[in-house]
N, C-alpha and C positions, 0 to 999 in steps of 0.2 A: 558401514552401510553397504547394501548389496547393489543398489542402482547407480549407474554412472551418471555423470553430469549430462552427457548427451541423451541418455534415456529419459532423464527428468525433463529435459527441454522438449523432447519429442512428445512426451505425455502432456506437458503443459500446452503445447501448440494444439494438440488434438482436443483438449478440453474446451477450446474456444470455438470449435466447429459446430456444435449443436448443444441444445439443452442449456441449463443454467447451474453453475456450481458456486458454492460459498467458499470464499478465500479469506479465512480469518487472519488477523494481523498479530504476529508474535513480536515480543519486544526483548526476549532473551532466550538462551538455550533451553531453560526449563519450560517456559511457556510454549516454545516450538515443539518440544517433545511431548508435552501433554496434549496439545492440539492434534498432533499426528496420531496419538493413541485413540482419538475420537473418530478416526477414519475420514477426516477431511481429505480432499483430493490434492490440495495445494495450500501453500501458506504465502503470506505477504509480510513484509516488514512494516513498521510504523515509525516515521520520523519522530512523532510526538512521544510515543511510548518509550522509545530508546532514549530520547533526550531526557525525559523525566527520570529514567533509571540512572542517568549520569549526573543528575542534579542540575540540569540547565533547561532553558526554555526550548520549545520546538524551533527547529531550524538554526540552533546555535551550536550544533555538533559539527566539527570539521570533516572534510572529505575523507581523510585517512582513517579516522576513527570509524566512520560509517562503513568504509570498505572492509575493515577488520570485522566489524559487527556482521556484515552481510556474509562474509566467509564463514563465520561461526554458525549462522543460521542455516546456510547451505549444508554444512557438514553435520548438523545436529540430527537430521532426519533423512528419510528416503523421499520426501516430498519435494516437488519443485517449489522454488521461492521466487516471488515477484518483489523486486526491490522498489521501495519508496525512495527514489533517488532525488527527491526534492527538486530544485531547479537546475540540477546538474553541477552545482557548486562553481558556476562560472557564468559570466555574462557574454564573453566572447565565444562565438560558435566553434572556433578551432580548439579552444581550451575545453569547451564542453565535449567535443568529440573525443578528446583524449581521456577525459574523466569517465565518459561512458565506456570507452574501451577498457579502462581499469575496472569499472563495475562489472563488465562481462567476465573478466578474468576471475572474479570471486566465485563464479559458478552459478549465478542466478539464471533463472529461466525466463524472467521478464523484468522490465525496467521502465519506470515511469518518469516522465519529465514534465514539470509544471511550467506554466507561463507567468508565474508570479515573480516579482523582482525583489521582494523584501523591503522595498522603499514605500512607506505609507503615502508619500506625496505622488508616487507613480506606481501603484501596486501591480500593474500588469505591463509586460513588455508590449510595445506596439505590435500589431499583428504581423507586419512584415518581418520584424526581428524574431518574433515568436516562431514563425514558420521556418525561418533560417535556422533556428535552434533545433527544431524537430528534424530538419534535413541533416544537420550536423550530428545529431544523436543517431539517426539512421546510418550515416556514414561510419560513425564510431563502431556500431554493432557489426555492420557489413565488413569492416576491415578485419574483423577477427575470424570471419568465416563461420560464426556460430549462429544457430537458429534461436535467437533470443527475441521474445515478443516485446515490441516497443509500444508503450502506452502513452498517448498524448493527453495531457490534462489541461482543461480550461478552468481556471480558478476563479472565474467571475463571481460566483455566488459566495465563495469563501472570503473574498476581499471586499465585500460590500457593494458589488455591482451585479445585482440579481436580474440580469437582462437575458432572457432565454434566447432572444434573437442574436445577440452578440455571442452568446455561448455556442450556439449551433454554428454560427459563421466561423468561429475559431476552430471548432472541432472538425468541420468539413475541410478546412484548410490544412489542419494537422494530418487528417487522413490522406489527403492528396500529397502531402509532403513525406509520407512514408510510415506514419503510425499504423500499427496493426490493430490496436484496440483503443477505444476512446473513453474518456472519463471526465465527468463534470461533477466534482464533489459538492455536496450540499443541495443539489436539486432534490425536491421532496414530494412533489405532487405527481399524480398519474400523468397529467398533461405535460409536465416538464420532462419526465422520463420518456414518454412516448415521442415527444418532439426530438429529443436527442437521438433516440434509436432510429427514427425515420430519417433524420438528417444525414446520418453516416452509414446507413444500410448499404451493403450487407456486412460492413465491418462490425465486430462484436463491441458491446458496450459494458463497462463496469459501473455498477450503481453502489454508492455508499449508503449504508443504513447504520447509523451510530447512536440512535436514541429510540426509545420505545414510543408506541402510539402512532407511528406513521405507516407507510407501506410495509407489507410483509414480503418475505422471500418469494412466496408463491405468486403474489401479485406482480412483482417486478418481472418474474419469470414469464408470466402470462403476457406481459407487455413486450417481451422479446429480449430482455437483458440476458447476457451470457454469464456475467459474474456479479457476485454481491460481496463486497468487502465491508469491514467495520471500522477501519481507521484505528484510532487510538482508544476506541471504546472499551475493549477488554482490559487494556492497561489502566484506564481510568476507573473501571469497575474494581480492579484490584486495589488501586490507590484509595478508592472510596471506603472499602472495608478497613484498610490500614489506618486511614485518617480518623474514621469514627472511633476505632478502638484506642488509638493513641491519644486522641483528645479526651476521651472518657477517662483514661488512665491519668492524664495530666491534670484535668480540671475537676473530676469528680472522685478521683482516687478509687475507682472501681474497675472491675475486670469483666463486666458484662459484655463488652465488645468482643471478647474472645469466643463468645458462644457459637458463632458461625465459622470458626476457624477449621481448616482442614486438619484431620487427625495426623499427628506426627507419624504414626505407624503406617498410615496409608501412603503418605508422601514418600517416606523412606523406602517402602516396598516398591513403589513405582520407579523411583530413581535408582534403586540398587542395580537394576539390569544394565546400567551403563558403567558400572565399576569395572 
């Protein structure tokens, strides 16, 4: 690859200054390389997409496996990569800071930290603890001397607490604690997106669009979002095609599900350039 990690990080930081860019989520080397060929400006990882490729549920992959995966994505293309770093693989802020430092060493240009606990009885960290964790992540990045974008995530809507007031309160606190970019996955209406953008202005906001029929890229851009990501949606789309074809083969003993398959010759030609 021709661009250095430092150049990728500089490019990524600049993308957040104006306009709105799409940051699709890759789940392996092949998907990263194909997305790069479509001239996207940056990529993101997806915890769900990678977990499914490993045969486990989302958030069930260990830290070291994720670090290895991030390094592979970074090395796969010339594009900057934003790491879906889940909740930092730690509850303790000091351990979180060390994990973030290790994440930065993979070469990523951005790294997100969630405020979810993984405990259904207490799905979110208390806000004071969540803020301390963002401060720890900031410390972990700053200790490396690298210009990595820290994304603070408020998971309220994803964990069944769709309170826009609580979401914006958390995101403002994360911004004050050192997050460079803010993100509330699963907000869906114009009013919700506008509220988040207004709450943390002038910091950039990432908006997740992972299903059809809702807001478009142009609409969230008009509202002032800087980034649009798709989470595990591309991976799920790939799984959808595979599952339909496999079920038809198993249950109907037919091959009609292969009709939409990418041609072997086309895939082989595309990937031959990395031999």
